[in-house]
C-alpha positions in Angstrom: -80.1 255.7 134.3 -82.4 258.0 132.3 -82.0 259.1 128.7 -80.5 262.5 129.7 -78.0 260.8 132.1 -77.0 258.3 129.3 -76.3 261.2 126.9 -74.3 263.0 129.6 -72.3 259.8 130.0 -71.4 259.7 126.3 -74.2 257.4 125.1 -75.1 258.2 121.5 -78.8 259.3 121.5 -79.9 256.7 119.0 -83.5 257.2 120.1 -83.5 260.5 118.2 -82.9 258.7 115.0 -85.6 256.0 115.6 -88.1 257.6 113.2 -85.5 258.5 110.6 -86.9 258.1 107.1 -84.9 256.5 104.4 -83.1 254.0 106.6 -81.2 251.5 104.4 -82.5 248.0 104.3 -79.5 245.7 105.0 -78.0 244.3 101.8 -76.5 241.4 103.6 -77.2 239.6 106.9 -73.8 239.4 108.5 -75.1 237.0 111.2 -75.4 234.4 108.4 -72.0 235.3 106.9 -70.0 235.1 110.1 -69.0 231.6 110.9 -69.9 230.2 107.5 -67.7 232.2 105.2 -64.1 233.5 105.0 -64.2 237.3 105.1 -61.8 239.4 102.9 -61.5 243.1 103.6 -59.5 244.5 100.7 -58.5 248.2 101.0 -57.4 249.8 97.8 -55.5 252.4 99.7 -56.0 256.0 98.4 -58.3 255.1 95.5 -60.5 258.1 94.5 -64.1 257.5 93.8 -64.1 259.5 90.5 -61.2 257.5 89.2 -62.8 254.2 90.1 -66.1 254.9 88.4 -64.4 256.4 85.3 -62.3 253.2 84.8 -65.4 251.0 85.5 -67.4 252.9 82.9 -64.6 252.5 80.4 -64.5 248.7 81.0 -60.9 249.0 82.2 -61.4 247.1 85.5 -63.2 244.0 84.4 -62.4 241.9 87.5 -63.9 244.3 90.0 -66.6 245.3 87.6 -67.7 241.7 87.6 -69.0 242.2 91.1 -71.3 245.2 90.7 -70.9 248.9 90.5 -68.9 251.1 92.9 -71.0 252.8 95.6 -70.2 256.4 96.5 -69.3 256.6 100.2 -67.9 258.9 102.8 -64.3 258.2 103.9 -63.9 257.6 107.7 -60.8 259.7 107.7 -58.6 261.8 105.4 -55.5 259.6 105.6 -54.7 255.9 106.4 -54.2 256.1 110.2 -57.5 257.6 111.3 -59.5 255.9 108.6 -58.2 252.5 109.6 -58.9 252.9 113.3 -62.5 253.6 112.3 -62.7 250.7 109.9 -61.2 248.2 112.3 -63.7 249.3 114.9 -66.5 248.4 112.5 -67.1 251.9 111.0 -66.7 251.2 107.3 -67.1 254.0 104.7 -70.8 255.0 105.0 -73.4 255.9 102.4 -72.6 259.3 100.8 -76.1 260.5 101.2 -76.4 259.4 104.9 -77.5 262.3 107.1 -77.4 260.5 110.5 -76.1 257.4 112.1 -79.3 255.4 111.5 -78.9 255.8 107.7 -75.5 254.1 107.5 -75.4 250.3 106.9 -73.4 248.6 109.6 -71.9 245.2 108.7 -70.1 245.0 112.0 -71.2 246.7 115.2 -69.2 247.0 118.4 -71.7 246.1 121.1 -70.0 247.9 123.9 -70.4 251.4 122.6 -73.5 253.6 122.5 -76.6 253.8 120.3 -78.5 251.9 123.0 -76.1 248.9 122.6 -78.7 247.5 120.2 -77.2 245.8 117.2 -78.5 247.2 113.9 -80.5 244.9 111.6 -78.2 242.8 109.4 -75.0 243.6 111.5 -72.8 241.2 113.3 -72.5 242.5 116.9 -69.0 241.8 118.2 -67.3 242.0 121.6 -63.8 243.4 121.8 -62.0 246.5 120.6 -61.8 245.6 116.9 -63.6 243.5 114.2 -60.6 241.2 114.4 -60.9 240.6 118.1 -64.6 240.0 117.7 -64.1 237.5 114.9 -61.3 235.7 116.8 -63.8 235.3 119.7 -66.0 233.2 117.3 -63.2 231.1 115.9 -61.7 233.1 113.0 -58.0 233.1 112.2 -57.2 236.8 111.5 -54.6 237.8 109.0 -53.1 241.1 107.9 -51.0 241.6 104.7 -49.7 245.1 104.9 -48.7 247.6 102.2 -48.3 251.3 103.2 -45.8 252.4 105.9 -48.4 252.2 108.6 -48.1 248.4 108.3 -44.2 248.4 108.1 -43.3 246.6 111.4 -39.8 248.0 111.3 -41.2 251.1 113.1 -43.1 251.5 116.3 -46.0 253.2 114.5 -46.0 250.5 111.9 -46.5 247.8 114.5 -49.8 249.2 115.8 -52.2 247.9 113.1 -50.5 244.5 112.6 -50.7 244.0 116.4 -54.5 243.8 116.0 -54.2 240.5 114.1 -53.3 237.0 115.1 -51.0 236.8 112.0 -49.5 239.8 110.2 -47.1 240.0 107.3 -45.1 242.8 105.6 -41.9 242.9 103.7 -40.2 245.5 101.5 -41.5 243.9 98.3 -45.0 245.0 99.4 -44.1 248.6 99.8 -45.4 251.6 97.8 -42.3 252.3 95.7 -42.3 248.7 94.4 -44.0 248.5 91.0 -44.9 244.8 91.5 -46.1 245.3 95.1 -49.6 243.9 94.5 -48.4 240.9 92.5 -46.0 240.2 95.4 -48.8 240.4 97.9 -51.0 238.1 95.9 -48.2 235.6 95.3 -47.6 235.5 99.0 -51.2 235.1 99.9 -51.8 232.3 97.4 -48.9 230.4 99.0 -50.3 231.0 102.5 -53.9 229.9 101.8 -52.7 226.8 100.1 -51.2 225.8 103.5 -54.1 227.0 105.7 -56.4 224.7 107.6 -59.4 224.1 105.3 -61.9 224.1 108.1 -60.6 227.2 109.9 -62.4 230.3 108.8 -60.1 233.2 107.8 -60.6 237.0 108.1 -58.1 238.6 105.8 -57.2 242.3 105.7 -55.2 243.2 102.6 -53.8 246.7 102.2 -53.1 247.3 98.5 -50.8 250.3 98.2 -50.1 250.4 94.4 -52.5 253.3 93.9 -50.9 255.3 96.7 -48.0 257.6 95.7 -45.7 257.0 93.9 -47.8 255.6 91.0 -46.3 257.4 88.0 -44.5 254.2 86.9 -47.8 252.5 85.9 -48.2 255.1 83.1 -45.7 254.8 80.2 -43.5 257.9 79.9 -44.8 259.6 83.1 -42.3 261.2 85.4 -44.8 262.4 88.1 -47.9 261.1 89.8 -51.2 262.3 88.3 -54.8 261.4 88.1 -54.0 259.4 84.9 -51.2 257.4 86.6 -53.6 256.8 89.5 -56.0 255.3 87.1 -53.3 253.2 85.5 -52.3 251.9 88.9 -56.0 250.8 89.4 -55.9 248.9 86.1 -52.8 247.1 87.3 -54.4 246.3 90.6 -57.6 245.0 89.0 -55.6 242.3 87.2 -54.0 241.2 90.4 -57.3 241.1 92.2 -58.4 238.6 89.5 -55.6 236.3 90.5 -56.4 236.6 94.2 -60.1 236.1 94.0 -59.9 233.2 91.5 -57.2 231.6 93.7 -59.2 232.1 96.8 -62.3 230.4 95.2 -60.2 227.5 93.9 -58.4 226.9 97.2 -60.9 228.0 99.8 -64.2 227.6 98.0 -65.3 231.2 98.3 -66.0 234.0 100.8 -67.5 237.4 101.4 -65.5 240.3 100.1 -65.5 244.0 101.3 -63.6 246.1 98.8 -63.1 249.8 99.4 -60.8 252.8 99.7 -59.8 254.4 102.9 -59.5 257.9 101.5 -58.9 259.6 98.2 -56.1 262.0 97.2 -55.6 265.3 95.3 -53.6 266.0 92.2 -53.8 269.8 92.2 -57.5 270.4 92.6 -58.0 273.8 94.3 -54.3 273.9 94.8 -54.3 270.8 97.0 -51.9 267.9 96.8 -52.3 264.3 98.1 -54.2 263.6 101.3 -54.2 264.2 105.1 -56.4 267.2 104.3 -60.2 267.6 103.9 -61.2 268.0 100.3 -64.1 266.4 98.4 -61.9 264.0 96.4 -60.1 263.0 99.6 -63.4 262.5 101.6 -65.2 260.5 98.9 -64.4 256.9 98.3 -65.6 253.8 96.3 -67.0 250.8 98.1 -68.6 247.5 97.3 -69.2 244.1 98.9 -70.0 240.8 97.3 -69.7 237.0 97.6 -67.3 234.9 95.6 -68.0 231.2 95.3 -66.8 228.4 93.1 -69.2 227.8 90.2 -71.5 230.7 91.1 -70.4 234.0 89.6 -70.9 236.8 90.2 -71.4 236.5 93.9 -74.7 235.8 95.6 -76.2 237.5 98.6 -77.4 236.5 102.1 -80.4 238.6 102.9 
């Protein structure tokens, strides 16, 4: 099949990007990570980039700040459902300045799709429909701890994402309206990992929903959600992430962490409210990845 035939068949014309300048050098070699490390994908659902960097600069998020600065990235979708389908297929939020596919860093790459079926440098090429299926194929135990309603297994739609994992967990104490939702998730996870097989590698997806609406109750005296209560929710989450990451290091010895938002949200900018719409603050998200390891902080890198 020639190049033109491939393109007509839906093949992404990766050859057109082969000479692209400014291609990112991989910051981590996932082929060294997979199989040797637990992998934690922590989604701070709905977190805005501007809020994240503001709180970081003010020193209000010391736990997450310990692991480097937030990167500015493009959201894969403008609300949870489309964004997570992309993320679970390996398409994490990409560099904000990326102008083509070759300029995005791929940590995971679905080998069965286009782009010449050539795995990008530094990526783990997986077989299957999701990252989780690919990691299961190489021996990982895949866990999901849900938060927002798209992970609430009491509904048909809420069973879609959990169904991608070998083990999935959600209960009402993890839900958005619960002020202690993140603490409840972390308490649950610390109990679970204490009982896990030490030699079995874990891929954890955690959906943290405290920053999602409603979040007004994290700001004293507030009656409605606002950018300030959004930031207050992030401060609360940061403390709970400290408990999770410290506990993971103590019990499991360490791991590789991907921490990002799936989309942002509006609080009246240009007359817009919340998300599910395209607006710069919805389409721009914070991202970072790092290693955690007992006795070696902050995290190291495999390159």
